[in-house]
N, C-alpha and C positions, 0 to 999 in steps of 0.2 A: 672407092670413096663415094661415088654418086649412088651406087646401090645401097650402101649402108645409110647414107643420108636419106634416101627415099624410103627405106624401111623404117628408119627412125621417125620420119615425118608421118608415115602411115600410122604408126603407133600413137604418135601425138595427136593426130587428127581423131582417132578413135577415143583418146582420152578426153579431148575437148568436147566431143559430141556426147559423151556420157554425162550424167548428172554430176555436179561437183562433189568429189569424194570427201566432203567434210567428215571429220571423225575417224579418218584413217589413222592407224597406229603411227604412220610416219609424219603426221601433221606436226610441224614445228614452227614456232614463231621465228621471225627473221632477226630479231634482236632481243636480248633479255635485259639490256641496260636501261633504256628509258622506261618510265611507267607507261602503261597503256593509255592512249588518249581517249577521253570520254567522247561519246558520239556528238555531243554539242560542239566540242572543240574541233572535231573532224569536219563537221558541216561548216562551221565558221571559217576554218582555214581554207576550205575550198572557195567559198564566196569572197573572202578577203583577197585571196591570191589573184583572182580574175579582176576584181575591182581595182585593187591598189597597184598591182604590178602590171596589169595589161589593159587597164582603162575600160573594163566592161561595166555596163549599167546593170545593177541588180534589180530584178523584177520580182514581185511577190509570186508565190505559188498560186496558180488558178485553183478554183474550187474543184473538188472531185466530181461535181455535177457539171457535165459538158454544157457550154453555152453555145446554142446555135449550131450543134452538130448532131443531127439525129442518127448518125451512123455509129455513135458510141453510147454505151450504157454508162460508163465511167471514164473519166480521164485516166488513160492507161500509160502515158508516156510524157516526158517533158515537152516534146515538140507539139502536143495537141493545141495548146493555145496560140502557137505560131503558125498554124496551118494556113491562115489567110495570106501570110507572107509567101509561103512556099507555093501556094496555088495562084498567087497573083491577084487575089480578091481583096486584099487589105484596103480598107477605106483610106483614101489618100489624106482625108482630114483627120484621121485618127492618130493617136500618139504612137501606135504600133508602126505606122508607116515611117516613122523616123528612127526605128530601131536599127542599129548597125552591129554592135557587139554587146550581147547580154549574157547574163548568167543567173541561175537560180537553183533552188531545191524544190522540186515539184512533188506534191502528194499524188500518188498513183494507186489505182485499185485495178487489179486484174482478176475479175470474177464475172462469169457470164460473158456471152458474146464470143468474138473470134479469139481473143487472147484471154483465156481463163486458166488460172492456176488453182481454182477452188478445190477440185477433187484431189489434187496432189498435196495440198497443205496437210502436214502432220505425218505423211507417209515417209518423207525424207527430212533432211536437215537444211534444205535450202529454199523451198518454195514458200511464198507468202501471197496473200490476197492484197495486202496493203504494204507499200514500201515507198521510200523517198528516192527520187531520181535527181542526182546532181548533174547539172548540164551547163555547157557553154555553147553559144551560137554566134555565128558570123553571117550576116545577111548581105546579099547583093555584092558579093566578092570582097567584103571588108578585109578578110584574110582567107587563106585556104589551107592546103594540106601542110605545107612547110611550118606555118605558124601553129596550126592546131596540134600537130604531133609534137613540136618542140615544147609548147605549153604543157601538154599532158605529161611528157617525160620529166620536165622540170618540176612539176607539182609532186609527182609520185616519188621521184628519187631525191630531190633536194628539200622539199617542204615536209613531206611525210616520211622521208628517210627509208624508203623501201630499197633494199640492196638491188642493184641493177641485174645481178645474175639470177635473181628470183623472178624476173620479168620476161615474158615471151610475147611476141607480136605476130599477128596474122594479117595478110593482105589479100586482096582480090586477085585470083590467078587467071582471070579471063574466062570468057564463054564463047567458044568458036561458033556455037549455034546461033547466038544472038549477034555475032560479029563484034564482040567486045574484047579488046586487048587486055592483057594483064596490067594491073596498076603498078607498073614498075617505079613510078614516081614516089609512091608511098614506100615501097621497099627500099629504095635508095635513101630516102629521108631517114628511115630508121637505122640504116647502116651508118650514115654519117653521124647520127646521134650516139653512136657507140654500141648499139645492140649487136651481139655477135651473130654472124650469118646463120649459125646453127639454131639460133632462137628466133629466126624470122621464117615463117611458114606461109605458103600460099594455099588458098582454098577457092572453091568454086562459088557460084552464085547462091547456093543454098545457105552458105555460111557467111559469105563476105560481100553480098550485094543486097542493099536495103531498098525496099519499095514501100510506099505509103499504102498502096492498094492495087487493084487490077489496072488502074490507070493513074497518071499523075507523076509528080516528081520522084526521082529515085537516083541511086548512084552507088558506087563502091564504098565499102567501109573497111576500116582497119581496126582490129581489136587488140587490146592489151590484156594479157593473161598473167595470172600469178601462179607460181609453182608452190603448191602446198607441201610437197615432199621436202623441199629445202635441201636439194642436192643429195638426198639419201634415197637410193634406189631410183626407180623410173620416175620421170616427172609426172606430177599429178596437177593438171592445169585447170584453173577456174577463170572464167571470163570476168575481167574487172571493169574495163571501160571500152565502150564502142564509139568510134569516131566515124561519122557518116559524112561523105562528100557528095552533096546533092548537085549533080551536074547534067543529069538526063531527065527526059520526060517520057513516060510510057504512054504511047498514043492508044486510041481506041482500037486500032487494028493490030496492036501488040508491038509495033515498031518502037525503037528508041530514037529520040531526037535530042540534040544538045539544048540545054536551057540557055536563055539569053543572060541570066544572072545565076551565079553559083552560090551555094550556101554551105555552111558547116553546121552539123547538128550532132552533138555528143551527148552521151548518157552513161552515168556510172551509178550503180545502186549504192546508196549510203550504207545499208545494212551489211552488204558484202564487204565494202571497203573497211568498215569499222571492225568486222570480224578478222580481217587480215591484219590491221594495225594493232588490234588487241591480242593477237595470237590466239584467238578463240577457236574451239573445235568446230563451231558452226555459228551462224548468225543468231541462233537462239541462246548462245552462250555469251552474248555481248551485253553491255549495260542498257541496250534498248529493250531487251527482253528479260534479263535476269531478275529485275524487280517484280515483273508480272509473274514469272514462274515461282518466285518465292511467295508472293501473295496467294497464288493458287494453292500452293502447298499448305500454307497456314490456314486457308479458309476451307479446305476439303479434308476428307479423311483418307486421302491417298498417300502412298509412299512418295518419297522425294523424287524429283526429276533427275534421271540419270543419262538422258540423251541417247537412249537406245532406239534402234529401228528394226523393222522386219521381224523375223522370228525371235530375235533376242528380246523384243519388247513384249514381255508376257502380259496378257490382258490388255494390250494396246494402251497402257497407262501413259507412257511418254508421248505417244501420238496424241492422246487426248490433251496433254499439257500444251503441246505445240498448236493444236487446233484452237483451243480456248484462248491462248495468248495471242495468236494471230488474229483471230476473229474479233476479239474485243477491241483490238486496235482499229480494225476496219470499221466496225460498228460506230465506235466513238467519232472517228474522223468524218465518216459519211453523215452521221446525224448532225454533227456540228456544222457541216456544210449544206444542211437542209435536205438530205436524202433520207427518208424515213421508211421503215419496213412497210410494204404494201402488197398490192395484188397484181401488179404488172410492171414490166420494164425493170429499171434499176431497183425500185422499191421491192419488187418481188425477189430479185437476187439477194438484196439485203435481208429480206425475210428468211430466205433459205440459210444464209450465213448465221443469222440469229438462232434459228431452230437447230442448226448443226451444232453450234456452240452449247445450246441448252442440253442437247442430247449427250454430247461428250462429257460435259461438266456434271450432269446429274447421274447418268448411268454408269460411266466409267470412273469418274473422279469422286463420285458420291457427294457432290456439293449440296449444301442446303438451299432452299428456295431463296431467291433474291441475290444469289451469289454473284452473278455476272455483273449486276449493277455496282457491286462493291469494288469491282476492278477498274471502273472508269477513272477514279482519281489517279490511279497508278499510270494509266495512259496519258492523262493530262500532265502528270509530273514528268514523264519521260519525253513527251512530244512537244509540250507547250510551255516548257520551263522559262524560256526567254521572255515570252509575252507576259507570263505571270510575274516574273521578276520585275519587268518594267512597271506593271501596274502596282506591284507591291511597293516599289521605291517611290512612285508618285504618291500613293495613298499614305505611305509612312510619313512623308513631309507634311501632308495635310493633317494627319493625326497628331504629329508633334505640335504643329501650329495651333490646332484645335485645342490641345491640352493646355498650351500657354494661355489661350483665351479663357478657357474654363477656370484655370487657376487664378488668373487676374480678377475675373468676375467674382469668384468665391471669396477673395480677400476683401472685397467691398461689401459683402453681404453680412447682415446681422445674424445672430445665433439661430433664429427660427425663420429667417426669410427664405422664400422659395426662389429657386433659380429662375431668372427672368425668361419668359417665353420668347421674347424678341431675340435675345442672344441665341437661344437654342434654335430658333427658326432660321436665323441667319447662318448658323453653322451648318444646318442641314440643307439649305437652299443654295448655298454658295457653290458655284461650279468648280472652284478650286479646292474646296474642303469636302463638301458632300458627306458629312458624317451621318450615318443612318440614325434616326431618332432613338431606336431601341439601344443602339450602341452608346449613344449619348446618355440615355437614362441609366444604363449600366455603369458608366463612368461616374456619374453623379452618385449613384447608390453606393459605390465603393467609398465615396467621400462622406456618406451619411447625409446627403442633401437631396431634397425633393424638388422635382421640376414643377413649375406652374402649369399643370395639366389643363386647367380651365382656360388660361390664356393661350396655350398652345392649340387647343380645340378652336378657340375663336379665330386665330390666325389661319388655321387649316380651313375653316369654313369660308373666311374671306377669300382665300386662295381658290377654293372650289367655285365660289361665286364668280370670281374673275375669270376662271377657266371656262365656265359655262357661258359667260358673256362673249368669249372669243368666237363661239360658233354663230353668233348673231352679228349683224352689221356693226362695225366699230362706231361707237358714239363717244363724244367727248365726255370724260368723266374724271374724277379726282381733281387734284389742284390745277388751276388754270391761271394764266396771266390775262387779266381783263384789259380793256382798251387803255385804261389809265396807267396801269403798270407798264404796258408796252410803250406808251407815250413817254413816260418818265425815263425809261431805258434809252429811248431814241434821243430825248433831250440831253441826256448825259453823255451821249456819243458812245454808248456801249455797243460794240460790234456784235453781229449775230454769232451764235455759237459755232465754232469750227468742229463739225462732226465728221470730218474726213477720216479720223482714226478708226471709225467703225469698219472701214474697209481694210484695216491692217491685220491680216491673218494669212497664214500660209500652211502648206501641207508638209508634214514631217515625212522622212523617208519610210517610216513605218506605216504611213497612210493615214495617220491621225492629224487633226488640225491643231495648230498653235495660234492662240489669240494673244495679241499684244496687249499689255496694260497701257494706261494713259495717265500721265500726270497733268493736273490742272489746278487752277486757282478758283476759289469761291468768290464770285463777283457780287452775288446777292442771295440773300436767304428770304424765304416767304413763310409766314405762319399758315396754319391750316385755313384760315379765312381769306388768304390771299394778300394779307398786309405785309409789306416789305419790312424786314427786321434786320438788325445788325448781327444778331446771334440767336441761337436756339439752345434750349436746355435738354437735360436727360429725359428720354422717353417721349419727346415732342415729335409729332408728325409734321414734316416740313417740306418745302420745295427748294431745291438748290439750282442756282444758275451758275454755270461754270464757263470759263473762257473756251474750253474745248472738251470733247467727250468721245469715247469709243462706243457709247451706247446707241443702239438704233431706236429712234423715237417712232411711236406708233403712227404709221401712215401707209398709204398705198395698199391697204389690206393686210399688211404684215404686222403681227403683234410686236409690242415693244419688247426690248431687251429687259432683262432684270439681272441682278447681281448684287454687288456691294462696293463700297469705297472705304478707304482707310485714310487717316491723316498721315502725311509723310513724316516718318520718324516715330510713329506710334501705330505700327501695323497690326498690333494685336487687338485693336478695337474696330469691330466691323460695323459699318453703317449700311444696313440692308436697303437696297434700292428696288422698289416694287415695280416701277415703270418709268418710262421717260416719254414726255409729251412735247410736241413741237408747237410753239406759239409765236407766230410772226417771225420766224427765223431763229428764235431762241429755243434751246432745249431745256425743259424744266424736269428735273429728276425728283421723283417723289420718294422720300426716305423717312425712316425712323431713327432718331438720334439716340444711341445708347449713352452718349456722353455729350457735353457741350461742343458746339461748332460755331465758328464766327466767320464773318466776311474777311477775306484775305488769307484764310488758311489754305495750305497746299495739300491736295488730296491725290490719291492714286485710285483709279477706277478698274474694277475687274468685272467683266460680264460673266454671267452664268453660262459656261461653255456648252453644257449639254442642251440648255434651252436655246441658245443661239444656233447651235448646229442643227437642232430640230427645225427651227424656223428656216434656216438655209435650205435644208433638204426639201421642206414643203414648198418654198418659193421657187426653187429651180424646177421642181416637179410641176408646179403651176404653169410655168412657161412651157414645159414640154407638153402638158395637157392642152394648153391653148393651141400650140402648133399642131398637135395630133388632131384636134377637133377641126381645124381648118383643112387638114389633109382629108379627113373623112367627110365633112359636110360642105366643103367648098372654100375658096380663098376669101369670100365675102363674109364668112362667119365672124361675128363680133362678140367680144367679151362684154358682159354687162356689170361685172364686178367680181371681187374675190375676197376671201377672208382666210387667213392662215395663221396657225400657231403650231407648236410641236405636236399638239393632239388632234388638230383639225385641218382639213383642206376643203374649202367650199368654193365652188366656181359657178357663176351665173353666165349663161351663154344665150345669145339670141338664136332661136330656132323657129322654123316654120311649122314643125310637127315634132312630137316626141321622138327621141332617138330610138332606133330599132336595136334589138339585141346584136345584130351583126355590126352596126355602126359602133356600138359601145365596145364590142370586142376588138374591132379594128383600131379604135382609139387607144385602148390598153396595149395592143400589139406594137403600135408606133412608138409609144412611150417606152415599152420594154426594149425595143431595138436600140433606142438612144442610150438607155441605161446600160444595157449589155455591152455596148461599145465603149463605155466609160470615156465619153468624149470630154475634152477640156472645155471649160466655160470661160470665155474671154469677157472682160469688163474694162471699159475705158470711157473717160469723160471727153466729149467732142463738142465742137461748136454746133449749136442747134441747127444752123443753116446747113450743115453737112448732112443732116438726117432727112432733108426735104427731097421728095421725088425719088426715094429709094424703093424700088419695086419689092413688095413683101414685107417691108419694115412695119412692125406692129406697134401702134401707140393707142392710148386711150384718149377719150375726149377730156383731156386735162391740160392745164397750163404747165409747161415744162420749163425748168430753169435753163439758163444758157451760161456756161456749157451744160450739156445734158449727159447723163450716164447711159451707155449702151451695153446691153448684155447679149452676147452672141454665143450659141452653143456649137462648138466644133469648128468654127471659122473665125480667124482673127477679125477684130472689129474693122480695121482699115479695109480688108477685103470684102467684108459684109456690106460696108457702106459704099463700096464702088458700084455705081449704077450699072456699069458694064459687066460685072461679075454675075449679077442676078442671084448671089449666094443667099440673100435674105428670102428668096422664094423656096430655098431647098432646106432650110433649117430654121430654128427659132432665133429670131433677132428682134429684140424689144427695147424700147426706152424704159428704163426702170432704175429707181434709186435704192431698191432693196439689197439685202445681203444675200449672196448666192454661194453654192458650192463651187469649188474649183474644178471638179470633175463630176460627171453625171453618175458614175457608178455607185457613189454613196447612197443614192436614192434607194437602191436595192430592188424595188419593184413598185408599181402603182396599180391599185385596183379601185375602180369606181363602184362604191357600195350602195349608192342610193341616187335616185333622180326623182324630181317631181316638177310639175308645172308651177312656176311661181306666179306668173301672170300670163296672159295670152301672149305668145311669142317669146317667152323667156323660160328656160329650163335651168333648174338648180341641180348641180351635181355635187355629191359628197364623195371624197376619195381618201384612202389611206395609203401609206407608203411603208417601205421597209418590212420589218418583221410583222407588223399589223397586216400588211398586204399578203404576206406569205401565209399567215394564219387564216385570212379570209379565203384564200384559194384552197387551203386544206379543208376548211368548213364546206366550201362549195363542192369539192370533190366527194367529201363524205356524204353530203346530202344527195348528190347525184347518184352515188352508189345505192343509197337507201331507196331512191325512187326507182332505180333499176330493179332492185330486189322486189319492191312492191309490184312492179309491172309483172315480174315473173310469177309472183304469188297469184296475181289476178288472172294471168294467162292459164295457170293450172286449173283454175276453177275450184268450186267447192259445192258439195251437196249438203253441207251442214250450215244451218242458219247461224249458229253462234260463231263459227269460224268466219262466215261472210260478214257478219256484223262487226266482228273484231277487225277485220281487214278494212272495212269502211271507216271505223273509228281511227285506225292507224293512218289511213289516208288523211283524215282530218287533222290529226296531230302533225303529220308531215307537212301539210299545207301551212299550218301555223309556224312550224319551224322555219320553212323556206321564206315565209313572209317577214319574219323578224330577225333572221340570222344576218350577221355581218359577213357578206359574201359578195362575189362579183355580181353586179346588177344584171349583166347580160345573161349570166347563168340562172339568176333568180327568175328572170322573165321566161326563159326557156322551160325551167322546171315548173313554174306556175302554170304555163300552158299545158304541159304534159299532165300535171296533177289534176287539172280541171277535167280533162278527158277521163283520167283514171277514176276520179271520184264519181263521175257520172256513170261509168261502167260498174263500179262497185255498188253504188246505190241501186242500179237496175238489177244487179244480181241479187241483192238482198231482198228487193221487192218480189222478185219472182219466187225465191225460196220461201219467203214469208207467205205469199199467196198460196203456194203449194201446201205448206204446213197448215195454213188456216183452213184450206179445203178439207184436208184430212181430219182435223179436229172437229170441223163442222159436221162432217159425216158421222163421227162418233157420237156427238151430242144428239143429233137427230134420231139415232137409234135408241137413245135413252129417254127421249121426251116425246110424248104424243102432242099433236097439235093443240095449242091452246093459247090463251091470251098472255101467258107469262112463262119465261124460262129463266130460272135462277140456278146456277150450278158452278162447279169449279172445273178448270181445265189446265193442263200443263202447257205453259207457253214461255218461251225464252225472253220475250220482251213485250212491252206494252203495245208496240206496233202490231205484233202478231195477234195479241188478244183483241185489239180493236178490229182487225180484219175478220176474225172469227165471229165477233158480234155482228158485224155488218153482213156477212154471208148468211148467218142464221136468219136475220130479219128479211134478207132477200128471198131465202128459201121458204120461210113461213110468214107471209105478209099478215099484218095485223097483230103480230106478237111483239111484246116488249121483252128485251133480253138484258140480263146483268150476269156477268161472269167474273169470278175471282180466280187468280192464279198464284198459288204459293210459291215463294222464292226462298233462297237460302236465308238463314238467320231470322226467320219469322216474318220477313217482309212479304207483303201481299199486293199484287196488282189488281186493279179494278177497271172494268170497262162496261158501259151500258148504252143501250139505245131504246128510246121510247117510240112507240108507234105514233104517227102523226095525228091519228084520230083521238089520242088520249090527252094531247096538249090543249090548252095551257094548264089545265088542272094538275096534270102529272107530267113533270119535266125530268129529263135525264140528269141535268145538273144537280137538282135537289135530291134525286135518288142516290146518285153517286156520293154526294156530300153526306147524306145520312149514314150510308154504310161506312165510308172512310172515316168519318168522325167517330163512329163506334170503335174503329180500329186505331184511333189516335193519329189519323193522317189527314190528308187534304185532297180536294177534288176540284176539277175545273171542266168547263165545257159549255154547251148550249142547251136549249130546251129539248133537242132531239138526241144529241150525242154527247157523252161525257166520259171522263176517265179520271183516275186518281190512284193513290197509293196509301198504304197503312201498314201497321205491324200488329199481328195477333197470333196467338198459339191456338185459338179456338175458332176454326173456320166455320164450324156449324153454327155458332152463335152469330157470326157475321152474316151467313146465308139466311138465318132466321130473320135477322133485322132487315135484310133486303126484301124477303118475301112479305114480311108484315107491312113494310112501308108501301110496297107496290099495291098489295091487296087493299090497304086502307085508302090509297089514292084512286084506285080503279073503282 
């Protein structure tokens, strides 16, 4: 019995080690009764199982671009983002430090580097460069082998309904050389769960011992395999799920030591699981790939996909199908995550993938140009359906509400009246509706109604002017409450506006922000001239004073919120709110009334969510920038002012000297670190006295309210204000009434794109964040590559004047591009310094070549002309500079001679240069001589009494030469 079991185990080991035999004739689904589960349902079932049944926290997939891990080209496993926990380097102030049991579906790319499947994709039915890894983790001993195995078995057999007799498991059989005993604990757990002993196999370290690298955390793993054969013939096993028990650490000397804390790290490929549950021949036959394969067939002139491999795949047609389908998924996901085809590292690998896909699609599948791009929507549909559905549902509600507002407005219009611009503008600017203007115009066109385009243009101009003003120091503008209005409010006992609802927002599980609305009462209305009124009419610009508001009023450098309000009970009439101003503790909302409004009305306020979020991103980025500047320049660095809106971030800082490129780069790096760690942002109102004598707490030279709001990045406010903790010296802690992000990660990135000395001792910095920052970095990288290419061209040298002049001009254009581009300022300064040297070298090379050419031309002319008082001739010259040098050399070689040379150019253009001997002036001047000749050619001239040059156009050079000789002889 032992012999037969050993022989069977040996055969099974060989089966497991082979590539999964997808497509074998014995491939059988485990059940034909239930309909195959869609991939999205399979994914959701996994996540819901661990969240709802076993209390796991769901964390989003990390980007496929690794953050802070230079050892990886791409994220290639679910555990990558948790490496700081395994390595013990997790920031104790980070959210990750609190992770105990989590689950997710991680986007993974295995192409390039140590773990690459790129060359295998297409050759078989199982390899992919992009896949999703389903995983669950337990950190710090939250649970271990017993629970991990039980959960996995429960999910596969009870939730997914996979028959138990189709599942096999393997465990670590020990390694005597390393002094490791067999993992009998895992074996016994599987046996207790009901796995037959014949389905429990042991393997050595190559198969069942997982290591992160040459050193670091490691441990035995147990794998769950699925039998494709379905009890027909010999088992054909494919790995389904790997459960890793991290309990050792591989030391630098190769020895293994027990870890102080144990972890569970599991991973199961979504594509393979879906293939099993759908009874598919391979992963390429699931609903994750079938829409792509169908689209490839429809868009190419190739026969349909048949799933063949090897010699049976004539012309490698099916291989090409698999390559293109796999690669377009990888390309789409990587580009969406900010990895673009390029020349080094991960971008270079992506470039290889793109070119491989192009080659297979065009040469094998005979696809038309532009075909690959047409597949991207299919990828989006199959991978990002949930996100699209959420946005679709949200916008559908906005569209329906917008339609009701349009219909209501149309009912009030006369037969030939234009649709009001104010209503259209409010529909487009509202953060909750956000109807694109072109879509709005189309909806009106369907109704046979025209939009007030002139009014819309006026509003757009006003908005542009307001936006441009945001880049300048904020000044009081618009409606204001004067001292009399404020005195009247105080006399009446009207309390200051309660604006605490402006801080009422939260993070959704999906990562987006949810902003609460605010119901308020109209306490007072003001006409445009500031007069208090009891009511306002249709179309009137007015100021509203409410008992409370969720709008942020313009102050502290942060731009005002904008949005709209509606009357309670009449939600289809929007009152656009352009801005909110604070006046003596009262918040005045500037609005345009589409209908009448009166004191006492109950209203509901909605902030423009996109605008608010943009302000929050910039404000939190401003705090990080201030902190980073203090880190780079010293703790005594002082802020002199700031101004921010969704489009701008301007920061004035006291400096003794301009920032160096190294300092600018260091500042950006500090901000990037805080953003990359996605640290929480804590905000709390505290007694002003509690903020006194806190080392590192930053405040401006302002009068602060009591209580005062404290904003702390990464550290709870109470700990930040504890003088003994000194936490405020290690992170950004400021007194601030602004609105901020709840986590720093939403900033995305920060790039300082400009700096200038505002006054002596004050530097003004301009910065961009998010996508704009990423674009700025890409522009900088592109220009750096151009400078590198120009350096290479210059190093090769040239014996051709035209090529050298072209290079010099290219240098000039490159200098202009670097001077004006939106790019990292540190990089601009470095490139400017490099280009200054290159331009000097290029100009020197041009001068040398021009002098050499001029010497040659001079020698040729001297052979044609005897010595005399006058030389007038033509000569071939590539530029006016060369022509002037020839004239100068002739005069030096033949003293006392006056010279005028013409050089014909393409399209009839003629260059002219001349020099008059000093003894002939002032009666005979070079400027007059050149002017006479160039005027004859319909051109112009310039210069001095001795030297001049010009241009003109003529087809009769002899006539021009005759004019030159005649003028000179007449003057001489």
